[in-house]
C-alpha positions in Angstrom: 7.0 -3.2 4.6 10.0 -5.2 4.0 8.1 -7.2 1.6 6.9 -4.1 -0.2 10.4 -2.9 -0.5 11.4 -6.3 -1.9 8.5 -6.1 -4.3 9.4 -2.5 -5.4 13.0 -3.6 -5.8 11.9 -6.6 -7.9 9.7 -4.4 -10.0 12.5 -1.9 -10.6 14.7 -4.8 -11.7 12.0 -6.1 -13.9 11.5 -2.6 -15.4 15.2 -2.1 -15.9 15.4 -5.5 -17.6 12.3 -4.8 -19.6 13.7 -1.6 -21.1 16.7 -3.2 -22.8 14.2 -5.7 -24.6 12.1 -2.7 -25.7 15.1 -1.1 -27.4 15.8 -4.1 -29.8 12.1 -4.1 -30.7 12.3 -0.4 -31.7 15.4 -1.1 -33.7 13.7 -4.0 -35.5 10.7 -1.7 -36.1 12.9 1.0 -37.5 14.7 -1.5 -39.7 11.4 -2.9 -40.9 10.1 0.6 -41.6 13.3 1.5 -43.5 13.0 -1.7 -45.6 9.3 -0.9 -46.3 10.3 2.7 -47.4 13.1 1.3 -49.7 10.6 -1.2 -51.2 8.0 1.6 -51.6 10.6 3.8 -53.4 11.6 0.9 -55.7 7.9 0.3 -56.6 7.4 4.0 -57.2 10.5 4.2 -59.5 9.2 1.1 -61.3 5.8 2.6 -61.8 7.3 5.9 -63.1 9.6 4.1 -65.6 6.6 1.9 -66.7 4.5 5.0 -67.2 7.3 6.8 -69.2 7.8 3.6 -71.3 4.1 3.5 -72.0 4.0 7.1 -73.0 6.9 6.6 -75.4 5.2 3.5 -76.8 2.0 5.5 -77.4 3.9 8.3 -79.2 5.8 5.8 -81.3 2.6 4.0 -82.3 1.0 7.3 -83.2 4.0 8.2 -85.5 4.0 4.7 -87.0 0.3 4.8 -87.7 0.5 8.2 -89.3 3.5 7.0 -91.4 1.5 3.9 -92.5 -1.5 6.0 -93.4 0.7 8.3 -95.4 2.3 5.3 -97.2 -1.2 4.0 -98.0 -2.4 7.3 -99.4 0.8 7.6 -101.5 0.3 4.1 -102.9 -3.3 4.8 -103.9 -2.3 8.2 -105.4 0.5 6.7 -107.5 -2.0 4.3 -109.0 -4.5 7.2 -109.7 -2.1 9.8 -111.1 -1.6 8.1 -114.5 -5.4 8.1 -114.9 -5.5 11.7 -114.0 -2.8 12.4 -116.6 -4.8 10.6 -119.3 -7.8 12.6 -118.3 -5.9 15.8 -118.8 -4.8 14.6 -122.3 -8.4 13.7 -123.1 -9.4 17.3 -122.1 -6.9 18.7 -124.5 -7.9 16.3 -127.3 -11.6 17.0 -126.8 -11.2 20.7 -127.5 -14.2 22.0 -129.6 -16.6 19.5 -128.1 -17.9 21.6 -125.2 -20.1 18.9 -123.6 -17.3 16.4 -123.5 -14.8 19.0 -122.2 -17.3 19.9 -119.4 -17.7 16.3 -118.4 -14.0 15.6 -118.4 -13.3 18.8 -116.5 -15.9 17.9 -113.8 -14.3 14.4 -113.3 -10.8 15.9 -113.3 -11.8 18.6 -110.7 -13.4 16.0 -108.5 -10.3 13.8 -108.5 -8.0 16.7 -107.8 -10.2 17.8 -104.9 -10.3 14.3 -103.5 -6.5 14.2 -103.7 -6.3 17.6 -102.0 -8.5 16.4 -99.1 -5.9 13.7 -98.3 -2.9 16.1 -98.5 -1.8 15.6 -102.1 -1.1 18.8 -104.1 -0.1 19.2 -107.7 2.5 21.6 -108.9 3.4 22.9 -112.4 6.9 24.5 -112.4 6.7 26.3 -115.7 9.0 29.4 -115.7 10.8 28.3 -112.5 14.5 27.3 -112.4 15.0 23.5 -112.9 15.4 21.6 -109.6 16.5 18.0 -110.0 15.0 17.2 -106.6 11.5 18.2 -107.8 11.7 17.9 -111.6 12.5 15.2 -114.1 14.0 16.7 -117.3 12.5 14.9 -120.3 14.3 17.2 -122.9 16.3 20.3 -123.3 15.6 22.9 -126.0 16.9 26.3 -126.9 14.1 28.8 -126.2 14.0 32.5 -127.0 13.5 34.7 -124.0 14.1 31.9 -121.5 17.2 31.7 -119.4 19.2 28.5 -119.5 18.1 26.0 -116.8 14.5 27.3 -116.7 11.5 25.1 -117.1 9.9 26.0 -120.4 7.2 23.3 -120.7 5.6 20.8 -118.3 4.8 17.4 -119.8 3.3 16.0 -116.5 2.5 17.9 -113.3 4.4 16.9 -110.2 2.6 15.9 -107.0 3.5 16.5 -103.3 2.2 14.6 -100.3 2.5 16.6 -97.1 5.4 18.6 -98.6 7.3 15.5 -99.9 7.7 14.7 -103.6 5.3 12.0 -104.5 6.1 12.3 -108.2 8.4 14.8 -109.8 7.1 17.0 -112.6 8.3 15.9 -116.0 9.6 19.0 -117.8 11.4 20.5 -120.8 14.4 22.7 -119.8 15.8 25.7 -121.7 19.4 25.3 -122.9 
């Protein structure tokens, strides 16, 4: 039995010496776990920032594409508007020739409809107050029954693209 007591005593010493070595392992494990959590949090933050950056990029590209499309439409329209103006003059000059007038009117209506489908609208400010932001004064005349500063005649219609002036209306203003 003396040997058993020695063995039990030796085991208890081994166990007591073993416990202190278990404690540093737990501390190391906790430190490794904390490091892994910090690393995880860093990657999560990076992923969230990257996702936000991508969403901002996508929105910016959508705005830039819409602006580029609008610029392209405006460029084509600026090229077509003089032809449409000449077509309107031809309609006035062809008065009395009904077949010719009908043909010009059909072409004019088709062009105006096509412009409308891409967001271009014409405006004719006759009778409205002169607005230098929307109208270009070509002349000023005294006119009976018209208040000074009122548009009394429209030489050329103005055009808007999505609410922005594409071309101002060319007008005659009452003095």
